[in-house]
N, C-alpha and C positions, 0 to 999 in steps of 0.2 A: 631218788631225790633225797636230799639231806636237809633237815630242818635244825637250825642252831638257834635256840632261844636264849635271849639275853635281856632279862627284865621283862618289859612289855613290848619288846621288839623280837621278831623272828627273822633270821637271815635264811633264805632259801637258795640252794644251789643244786646243780646236777652235774655229775661227773661225765657220764656218757649217755647221750640220747639226742634225739632230734628236738628242735624247738617245739614242734607240734606235740610230741610225747611229753615234754617238760610242762607245757601249759595244761595238758590233760591231767598229769599227775598233780600239778599245783591246784587245779580246780577240784580234784577229788580230796586233796588234803585240806582245802580251804576251811571247811567247817571247824577244824581243830585249831586254826590260827586266826580266825576272823576277828577276834577281839584284840589282837596284837597289831602293832605297826609292822609292816612287811617290807623287807629289803630283798630284792630278787637279784642275786649275783649271777651275771651272765658271762663271767670271765672264761668259763670252760668251753664256750662255743667259738670255734675257730672262724666260722663264717657267720656273719650277722648283718642284716640290713634293716632298713626302716620298716619294711613290711613285717619282718619278724617282731619288731618292737610293737607294732600296731596290734598284733595278736593279743597283747596284754591289756589293750584299751578297755574292754568291757569289764574285766576283773578289777582293773585299777579304778574305774569310775564307780563301780559298786562298793568297793572298799572305802574310797574317799567320801562317798555319800554317808557312810557310817561314822564320819569324823575321825578316821584313822589314816595314817600315812601309808603310801604304797610307792616305793622308790626302786627304780631299775638301775643297775650298776653295769656300765660297759664303757670301754674306751673306743670301741669300734664304730659307734654312732655318736653324732653330735646332738646335744640337747636341742639345737636349732632345727633338727630334722624330724622332731616328733611334735605331736599336738601340744598346745600350751597346757592342757589339763593333765598331762603326764609328767612325771618327775623322772629325769634321767641324769645321772651324775657319773663321773669317771672313777670314783673310789668308794670303798665301804665307809671310810671315815667321813667323806662328804655326804653320804647317805644318812649317817647318824646325825650329822650336823643339820641336815635338811629336816629330819624328823623333829629335832629339838626346836628349830625355828618355827615349824608348822604347829607344834604344840603350844608355843608361846602365842602365835597368832590366834589359835583357837581359844586359848585362855583369855585373851584380850578381846575376843569376839570380832576379830578382823577378817576372818575367812568364813 
């Protein structure tokens, strides 16, 4: 697993592994990045379905409860196919934009 820190945001991606191993690795690395906003880049996975995305739900909910953004990035799944409390976008730039919008909402006490 590769962690790329950019300010208060960490982009996480995996070159070769299963989604289950990736989530396990992310869970183990989580204490070191829990204070950052997290972007999970899923581009390296050739096959991805809604059930794979739902594997991130618990970690996403825990992270968002701490008032930090947790955004998944994939073009293989539509944001309409995931629960409303999860953030899924098709590009890294859109993930960064979403984090910026969520920070503004938190600053204005809208979320």
